[in-house]
N, C-alpha and C positions, 0 to 999 in steps of 0.2 A: 504493500500500500504506500509506503514512503517513496518508493521509486515512481509510482504513478502520480503521486502528488507533486514530486519534483518535476516530472515531465509536464504536468499541467501548468505549473508556474513558469517553467522554462519556455514553453511554447507561447504562453501568455505574454511573456517579455519579448520574445522574438517578434510577434505580431505588433504589440504595442510600440516597440522601438523601431522596427523596420517599416511596417505599413503606416504607423503613426507619423513617422518622419515624412513619408510621402504625402499623406493627407493633410497634415497640420503645418509642415515646415518647408515643403519643396517649392511652392508656387509663388511666394511673395517676390515682387520685382527687385526689392533691395535686400531683403533679409533671407530670401529663399535659399535653401541649400542645394537645389538642383538634383539631377539624378546621380551625380557623383557623391553628393552628401548622403542620399538615400542608400547608395551602395555601401558606403562606409558604415552607416547606421546598422544595416543588416549584419555586416561583419562584426560590429561591436557587440551586438546582442549575443552572438554565438560565443565570442571570446569571453565575455563576462559570465555567461552561464556555464561555459565549459569548466571554469575554475570554481564556480559556485555549486554546481550540482553534478559535475562529471563523476565525482567519486560516489555519488548516491545512485544515480540512474544510468550513467553513461552519457547523459546529455544528448539524446537523439534529436528531440524537438521536431521530428519529421517522420511521417510514416514511411517514406521512401528510404530514409536512413535505416530505420528499424528493419525493413525488409532486406535491404542491401547487406546489413550486418549479418542477418540470418543466412543469406545466400553465400556470404563469405565465411561462414562457419563460426561467427562470433556471437550469435544470439540464438536462444532457444525458441522454437516455433510456438510453444504454448504461451509465451509472453507477448507475441506479436499483436494480437487483437486488443488486449488490455492497454498496451502502450499506445496504439493508434487511437483508441477511444479517448484516452487522457490527452493526447496531443490535439485532437480535433476540438475537444471541449475547452482546452486552454486557449487555443487559437481563437475560438469563437468568443470567449470571454475577453480576450485582448481587443478584438474588433468591436465589441460592445462598448468598452471603455473609450476607444477612439470615437465611436459614434456619439457617446454622451458628451465628450469634449467638443467635437466638431460642431454638433448641433446647437451648442450654446452661443454660437456666433450669429449675429444678425444677418439675415439674408442667406442662411445656410442652404446649400444644395448638395445632395448626396454625390452626384456625378459618378465617376468611375470607382471611387472609394478604394483606390489601389488594387482593384480586381485584375485578374489576368485574362488576356483575351488574344484572339487572332483575327485576321481579316480587318474589318473596319474598327475593331476594338483593340487592335495592336497599336501601341504608341507610334510605331514607324510604318504601319500599314502592311505588315508581313502576313502572308497567307497561312493556311492550315499546315501544309507540308513543311514550310520553313519553321513554324512554331513547334511542330512535332520533332523535327530533327534537332532543333536548338535545345529543347527541354530534355530529350534523351541524352544528347552529348554533354550538356552542362551537368546533369545529375550523375552521369557516368564518371566524369572527372572528379566531381565532388566526393563521391564514394571512394574513388581510388585514393584521394588525399586522406580521407578519414581512416580508411583501412591501413594505409601506410603510416600515417602519423601516430596511430595508436598501437602499432605493432610493438611487441616487447623489445625488439632490436632497434627501434627508432630512438632518437635522442629524448631523454626523459624531460618532461615538464614543458615541452613546446607544442604539444598537439593542439591545444586550444588556439594558439596563435596561427598555426598553419591552417587549421580548419576555418577560422574566422577570416583570414586573408583570402582563402580560396572562395568563400562565399562572396566577399567583396568583389573579387575579380569576376566571378560569374555574373553578378549584377551589372558591373560595368560593361560586360559584353552583351547581355541579353535583355536589359530593360527595354531598349528600343524594339525588340522583337515580340516579347510576350508580357512585358512588365515584370518578368522573372518570377517563376514559381519555384521549380525544383523541390517543391514541398506541397503535397496535397492538402495538408492541414491549413497552411497559410492561404491557399487558394480557396478552400471551402469557406473559411471564416469570412472572407470579403464577399464571396459570391452570395452567401446567405443574406447579406444586407442589400446587395445590389439587385439580386433576383434576375428575372428576364434573361437577357443575353448571357450574363455571367454564369448563371446556373446551367444554361443550355450548352455552354462551352466547357463546363467544368470537367467533363469526362477526360479531356485531353490532359488536364493538369493532375489527374490521377494516373492515367495509363502511362504517359511518357516518362514521368519521374520514376515510377516503379520499374518500368522496363530498363531504363538506364541504370538504376541501382542494382538490379539483379545481374545484368551483364557485368557490371563492375565487380560484384562479389565473385562471380565465376572467374573472371580474368585475374583478380588478385589472388585467388586460391591457386591458380596456375603459376603466377609469378612468384608467389611466396609459399612454397610447400613446407617450409620448416615449421616446427612446433612453435606456438605462440609463447 
């Protein structure tokens, strides 16, 4: 139960910090942090939580990470569903906090609410195939970094930094394409508030990250056959 509570609050912080920066702080002409700032914010949420709860739950914060770690032989199948439920609930709670804050401003309009999308809902106008390839590739590399950085033979104490920086880089690459998911819980939380197009496109942001994560788990098991 402590692990699940840790995953709940960790994913809550990921969405509040990452999506919150996009909704609340990215768009101001003079004070806005822009997509570079949003990318850094997502990375910082992972770095901070890695050191805060990594020793409790492993700090997955992401259904794709949980499934990828299972594919890589690092996680037990019986714990996958409870982790995913905790992550989705935490992400939704984070999105709710963002909504409460954002709606307190005069003239509030929900807009895209940092939801993920393709086609006309892609920030750069990228289509379905581009979005699918991007999300698979980005999640694949994210899991390779996670599996490598947390290996027993990797330099101790630096995994959180490597993983957080990887997520920052992923956002720098793919915000224009899909607004960056690589995390089904993060995508679900925002889509629940936007509804309409966001929920109809949500399938891609579950399927693509999970496919990328599983492929990474398989590849890393091949690359690193030694005992953990």
